[in-house]
Each structure stands twice: as structure tokens, then as C-alpha cells.
C-alpha positions in Angstrom: 33.6 -40.5 -22.4 36.0 -41.0 -25.4 37.5 -37.6 -26.5 36.3 -36.5 -29.9 39.2 -36.1 -32.2 38.6 -37.9 -35.5 37.7 -35.8 -38.6 35.9 -37.7 -41.4 36.6 -36.8 -45.0 34.5 -38.5 -47.7 35.9 -38.4 -51.2 39.3 -38.6 -49.5 41.3 -39.9 -52.4 39.9 -37.4 -54.8 41.0 -33.9 -55.9 39.4 -31.7 -53.3 39.2 -34.3 -50.5 42.9 -35.0 -50.6 43.9 -31.4 -50.6 41.5 -30.9 -47.6 43.4 -33.7 -45.7 46.7 -32.0 -46.5 45.3 -28.7 -45.1 44.0 -30.5 -42.0 47.4 -32.2 -41.5 49.3 -28.9 -41.9 47.1 -27.4 -39.1 48.0 -30.3 -36.8 44.9 -32.6 -37.3 46.2 -36.2 -38.0 43.4 -38.3 -36.8 41.8 -38.3 -40.2 39.3 -41.0 -41.3 39.5 -41.2 -45.1 36.3 -42.5 -46.7 36.2 -43.4 -50.3 35.9 -46.3 -52.8 39.6 -47.1 -52.7 41.4 -49.0 -55.3 41.9 -46.6 -58.2 45.6 -46.4 -58.7 45.4 -43.1 -60.4 44.1 -41.5 -57.2 46.5 -43.2 -54.8 49.3 -40.6 -55.3 46.9 -37.9 -53.9 47.2 -39.6 -50.3 50.9 -40.3 -50.4 52.5 -38.5 -47.3 49.2 -37.7 -45.8 48.6 -38.5 -42.1 45.6 -40.8 -42.1 44.4 -42.7 -39.0 42.1 -45.1 -40.9 40.8 -45.8 -44.3 37.1 -46.8 -44.6 35.3 -48.0 -47.7 32.3 -45.8 -48.4 29.9 -48.8 -48.4 31.2 -49.6 -44.9 31.1 -46.0 -43.6 27.8 -46.0 -41.7 28.5 -49.3 -39.9 31.9 -47.7 -39.0 30.3 -44.6 -37.8 27.7 -46.5 -35.6 30.8 -47.9 -33.7 32.9 -44.9 -33.6 30.6 -41.9 -33.4 31.8 -40.8 -30.0 35.3 -40.3 -31.2 34.3 -38.1 -34.3 34.6 -34.4 -34.2 33.6 -33.2 -37.6 32.3 -34.6 -40.9 33.4 -33.2 -44.4 31.3 -34.8 -47.1 33.2 -34.1 -50.2 32.7 -37.4 -52.1 30.3 -37.4 -55.1 30.0 -38.4 -58.8 31.1 -35.3 -60.4 31.0 -36.3 -64.1 29.0 -33.6 -66.0 28.9 -35.7 -69.0 27.2 -38.7 -67.2 23.5 -38.9 -68.0 22.5 -41.9 -66.0 20.3 -40.4 -63.2 20.4 -43.7 -61.2 24.1 -43.2 -60.6 23.6 -39.6 -59.3 20.6 -40.8 -57.3 22.6 -43.3 -55.5 25.9 -41.5 -54.9 24.9 -37.8 -54.7 21.4 -37.9 -53.3 20.7 -41.0 -51.4 24.2 -41.4 -49.9 24.3 -37.7 -49.0 20.9 -38.1 -47.4 22.3 -41.0 -45.3 25.3 -38.8 -44.3 23.0 -36.1 -43.2 20.8 -38.4 -41.1 23.8 -40.0 -39.4 25.1 -36.5 -38.5 21.7 -35.7 -37.1 21.5 -38.9 -35.1 24.9 -38.4 -33.5 24.9 -34.6 -33.4 28.0 -34.2 -35.6 28.7 -31.0 -37.5 28.7 -31.4 -41.3 30.1 -29.5 -44.2 29.1 -30.9 -47.6 30.0 -30.3 -51.3 27.2 -28.7 -53.4 28.0 -27.1 -56.8 27.6 -23.9 -58.9 26.2 -26.3 -61.5 22.9 -26.0 -59.7 22.7 -22.4 -61.2 22.3 -23.6 -64.7 22.4 -20.8 -67.2 22.3 -18.3 -64.3 18.7 -17.1 -65.2 18.3 -16.3 -61.5 21.7 -14.9 -60.9 24.5 -16.5 -58.8 23.3 -15.5 -55.3 23.3 -18.2 -52.6 19.7 -17.1 -51.5 18.2 -20.2 -50.1 14.7 -19.0 -51.0 15.5 -19.2 -54.7 17.1 -22.7 -54.7 13.9 -24.5 -55.5 13.6 -22.4 -58.7 17.0 -23.1 -60.1 17.3 -25.0 -63.3 20.5 -27.0 -63.6 21.7 -28.0 -67.1 22.6 -31.6 -66.5 22.0 -34.6 -64.1 25.0 -33.7 -62.1 23.8 -30.3 -61.3 20.2 -31.7 -60.8 21.4 -34.2 -58.2 23.3 -31.4 -56.2 20.2 -29.2 -56.4 17.8 -32.0 -55.3 20.0 -32.6 -52.2 20.2 -28.9 -51.4 16.5 -28.6 -51.5 16.0 -31.7 -49.4 18.4 -30.4 -46.8 16.5 -27.1 -46.6 13.2 -29.0 -46.1 14.5 -31.1 -43.2 13.1 -30.4 -39.6 15.9 -32.5 -38.2 19.4 -30.9 -38.9 22.9 -31.3 -37.6 23.6 -28.6 -34.9 25.9 -27.0 -37.5 25.9 -27.6 -41.2 27.0 -25.9 -44.3 26.5 -26.7 -48.1 29.2 -25.2 -50.3 28.4 -24.4 -53.9 31.9 -24.9 -55.5 32.5 -23.0 -58.6 35.2 -23.9 -61.1 37.8 -25.4 -58.9 41.5 -25.9 -60.1 44.7 -26.9 -58.5 47.0 -29.7 -57.5 45.8 -33.3 -57.1 43.5 -33.3 -60.1 45.8 -35.4 -62.3 43.3 -38.5 -62.3 40.3 -36.3 -63.5 40.8 -36.7 -67.2 38.2 -34.8 -69.2 36.7 -33.5 -66.0 39.9 -31.8 -65.0 40.2 -28.0 -64.8 40.7 -25.9 -67.9 44.0 -24.8 -66.5 45.3 -28.4 -66.3 43.9 -29.0 -69.9 45.6 -25.8 -71.1 49.0 -26.8 -69.6 48.8 -30.4 -71.2 47.8 -29.0 -74.5 50.5 -26.3 -74.6 53.1 -28.7 -73.5 52.1 -31.3 -76.2 51.4 -28.9 -79.1 52.8 -25.4 -78.2 49.3 -24.0 -78.6 45.8 -23.7 -76.8 42.5 -24.1 -78.5 39.6 -22.3 -77.0 35.8 -22.6 -77.9 34.7 -19.9 -80.2 31.8 -17.8 -78.9 28.3 -18.4 -80.4 26.9 -15.6 -78.3 27.0 -12.1 -79.8 27.5 -10.6 -76.4 30.9 -12.3 -75.9 33.9 -12.3 -78.0 35.9 -15.4 -78.9 37.6 -16.5 -75.6 35.6 -14.0 -73.7 33.3 -16.5 -72.1 33.6 -15.9 -68.3 33.9 -18.2 -65.3 34.6 -17.9 -61.6 37.8 -19.9 -61.3 38.6 -20.7 -57.7 42.0 -22.1 -56.5 41.6 -25.3 -54.4 43.8 -23.9 -51.6 41.3 -21.1 -51.1 38.4 -23.6 -51.0 40.0 -25.7 -48.3 40.8 -22.6 -46.2 37.0 -22.0 -46.2 36.3 -25.5 -45.1 38.9 -25.2 -42.3 37.3 -21.8 -41.3 33.8 -23.4 -41.1 35.0 -26.3 -39.0 36.0 -23.8 -36.3 33.2 -21.3 -37.0 30.2 -23.8 -36.4 27.5 -21.1 -36.5 25.3 -19.6 -39.2 24.3 -22.9 -40.8 23.2 -22.7 -44.4 24.1 -22.9 -48.2 27.0 -20.7 -49.3 28.6 -19.9 -52.5 32.4 -20.8 -52.7 34.1 -19.1 -55.7 36.7 -16.4 -55.9 33.9 -13.8 -56.4 35.5 -12.5 -59.7 34.7 -13.9 -63.2 37.5 -14.0 -65.6 37.7 -15.0 -69.2 39.1 -18.2 -70.7 41.4 -15.9 -72.7 42.9 -14.6 -69.4 43.3 -18.2 -68.3 45.0 -19.2 -71.5 47.3 -16.2 -71.4 48.3 -16.7 -67.9 49.1 -20.4 -68.5 51.4 -19.5 -71.4 53.1 -16.9 -69.2 53.5 -19.2 -66.3 55.1 -21.9 -68.6 57.4 -19.4 -70.3 55.9 -20.4 -73.7 54.9 -17.8 -76.4 51.1 -17.3 -76.7 49.6 -19.4 -79.6 45.7 -19.3 -79.1 43.3 -20.6 -81.7 39.6 -21.1 -81.8 37.3 -24.0 -82.5 33.5 -24.2 -82.7 31.7 -25.2 -79.4 30.3 -28.8 -80.1 26.8 -28.5 -81.4 25.5 -30.9 -78.7 26.4 -28.6 -75.8 26.1 -25.3 -77.5 22.6 -24.5 -76.4 23.5 -25.3 -72.7 26.9 -23.5 -72.6 27.4 -21.2 -69.7 28.8 -17.9 -70.9 29.1 -16.3 -67.4 29.4 -17.5 -63.8 30.4 -15.3 -60.8 29.8 -16.2 -57.2 28.3 -13.6 -54.9 30.5 -14.1 -51.9 28.8 -11.6 -49.6 27.1 -14.2 -47.5 30.3 -16.0 -46.5 32.0 -12.8 -45.8 29.0 -11.7 -43.8 29.7 -14.4 -41.3 33.2 -13.3 -40.8 35.3 -14.9 -43.5 38.1 -12.4 -44.3 41.0 -14.4 -45.9 41.7 -13.0 -49.3 41.4 -15.5 -52.4 44.1 -16.0 -54.9 43.6 -13.9 -58.1 43.7 -16.0 -61.3 47.3 -14.7 -62.0 48.4 -15.9 -58.5 46.6 -19.2 -58.7 47.7 -20.1 -62.2 51.3 -19.2 -61.5 51.5 -21.3 -58.2 49.7 -24.2 -59.7 51.8 -24.4 -63.0 55.2 -23.5 -61.4 55.0 -25.5 -58.2 52.9 -28.5 -59.2 52.1 -29.1 -63.0 55.7 -28.3 -64.3 57.0 -31.2 -62.2 54.0 -33.4 -61.8 54.0 -32.7 -58.0 51.1 -33.4 -55.5 50.0 -31.2 -52.7 
């Protein structure tokens, strides 16, 4: 019997996938199988210095797994199409639904534990709250095809009679941190703020069009990517209590808090102005998100999350200021 030691990470060259590989390397796991659609030069710096055993193109992954399944210990399926402004459902069906279903079935066939990336985009406007209660998942109403695709897969996973012996779907909230340089308009607001302040000395926030929220008072659950990969690492060893979990900081903060902390971390005087939220997204704009983290804590996760102040200070000072990667 070949000893199981390889850890598969899909979306390996991306933001979260590359930080996860860095975490695994730091913990002594170097037999990493990096799965992605390689060739994007903007992503390549994310993998510089990482210990990777093998790179596998995502289209070749299932053939590779058929040959090497006895050597695989764990699968992290982080790869996805994450563009919330993309409205071609066929793209999401292929990459976020069909491909994820194939990963799930392969993990069932070879009895491999699986952690996959879902999203808080599944919650839509939050009409049903932000509780990771699996009974309410079929009633959620995402606001865009990306959120729909993640919810479609969550529902499908919960309906399956055949499941990996351990699996967890993680609803990522607003993730920020190192290795997102390539994401462009899909990068975190912290990175956008840093770039805007560096270029102009000021930061523009969306004006509120909801009487319940002041300008800049719109709230999100911002979660630092270092915290997110700590949870992934915990689950790799936990391997009990399968299900779908929220993964946020558990504390909603305003965009104004975010902007002020970015100015502070950059050592630049505050200069915040407001612009109207674009009319085409105004009706679907989320004014509040906050992960209920009781479920994850209930299975024994006790590591504290970075506060927004701590996360922004670390991100700006140790990465963005010098263009460094993690």
C-alpha cells in the first residue's frame, strides 16, 4: 500500500489557494498537488517559493487522480469562477457546478476527505439572515449567477446519498489579504482603497441609498485570508462533523471603518468622499452581512480571528506597501 501523503489544492495559483499552500508548507506539508488552469502570468508570483510536488492542469485532474488516488490524503477544492459581474450562466455551470460535482464524486469513489469553497454570496440580501442552517439553504436567493452557482452546488451536495467520509463546504464572506494582486475589479475593498489612496491621496466610498445606513455605514463581514486558511487547516485534521459552515470574522464592520484603517496603516491623512452607488447595482446592493460563527465554534474551533484593525495593519504594512506575497 502506497502511503497517503499528497494534498490536492484546486485553484492553487489563485488568491486563497496559494495562501493555503503557504500555510500547508509552513506546517510541514510539502507534497502539494497544485491544480489550476496555469499560464496566467499575473498569478504566477503567488506560487513563487512554494513547495509543490506537482502541477496538474484542471482539465487533466480526474485522469491524474485515477492514477494517484492511493497517494492522496486530502482534497481542498478552492478553484472557482468568482467574477460577480459575469452573467454567462454556462461558465458558472461548467466551472462552479459541474466541475465541483465531479470533484465530489471522485472523493466519494476514492473515499477522500473534501473541503470546498462556497460563498456568502449565496445569502443574497440576507432576507433569511446569515445563519449556516442547512435546512434553509434551498430557500436562499442569491443576487447574481456566481452566488446562484455556489448555492446550486450546496443544495446538490446536501441532497446526495453518497458523500465523502468527511466533507465541509465553507461559505467565505468578504476575504482580503496577500496574493490578490491579480484580481483586478474583483480584489478586496482594502486593496482597492490602498491603490486609490496611493494614486490620489483620497478614497471614494459609495453613498448610502438606504435611510437606515449613513454614507459609508454599509456593513460587511471582512475576513482576513490568514484566518480563513487556519480554518481549512483545522478541518483537515478534524475530519468530523461534516456539513456547510460560515467562514467570516463574525463581526460586521463599516466601509468607513475600513477606509479609516487603511489611511492609518498607510500613514496618510484621511480624505474620504462619496459617490452614488451605480444605478444598475443599487437595487441589489448588500447593506449588511455578518457571519454567524456559532456552528464552527461548536465543533471546537477556538483560534481568534484578526480584528479589522489588526488585519488591515498587517496586510498594508507587510504586503501591500512593498508589493510582497505570502
